[in-house]
N, C-alpha and C positions, 0 to 999 in steps of 0.2 A: 775552723782552727782555736783550740783550746789553747788559754796562755796560763802556761802551768810549767814549772820546774822543768817537768818531763819532757814537754816539748822545748825549752830553752836547753839542755843537756841534749837531746839530740841535735840538733842545730850546730851544736857545740863541737859533736861527734863529726859531720860533716868535713867542718872548718878543719879539724884535725885529720881526716882524712885528706885533704887538700895540702896538708902541710902549711897552716896556717895557724897561728898561734892567736887567740883570743885574750884579751888582756879588760880589765873590766878596770879603770882609772881614774883620776879627777882631772880634769884642766879644761878650758874655756873653745870646745869645739862648737864651729856653729851648728853643726846637723846632727850632736850629739855623738859623731865617733870619727875615726880619723883610720885612714888605711895607710900602710907603713908598706908596698909594696915589694923596695927592696929587700926588708927583711920575713918578709911574708908574715904581718901582723897586724890585725885588726883590733883596734885599743876601743873600747865602749866607756859612756857617761857612766862610773859607778854610782852615782845616784838616781839609775833609772828605775823603775822597778822592771818585773818580769817580762809585762807587756811591752814596753817602752825596749825592752834587750832585746826580744825578738823580734820587732819590727824592725832596729838597726841590723840585726846582724842579718835579718830576709833583704833586707837593703842592700846592705855588703855583698850578699853571694848572690845576690842579682848583676851585678856591677863588676864581678869577677868572670874573666874569662879564663875555663879549664874545662878541661876532659873530662866528659862525666863517663868513658870508663875507668877510670882510676877510682871511682865512686861503689862501693859495693850496692849492691840490688837493693835494698832494704835504704840506702841514702837516695837513692835516683828515686825512689817511688812515693819516698818520705817530701825531696823537692817536688816531683810533679804533683802532689797535694798539697802543698803548702802554697806552691805560685797559682794553682786555681780557688783557693782558698782568699786571695790575696786578689784577684780579678773579681771575684764576685762582690 
């Protein structure tokens, strides 16, 4: 996987399709991010570089329970590609 701003935007678009808001804020997060499930907000440390942001968002995505049917075909394909890239 390439750690570019384009990839980051695609991941943010997946969160948007899942009705989650991604915010970059400062804070003392133990893992670099925080999920506020009741408000469907994912907060990522704003001081992270692009690669760390991507890794955090993919980690959050792997922990969320969602119906893949609500995602577009392109987003489902991207998620499959990203998860295969992390397993290798």
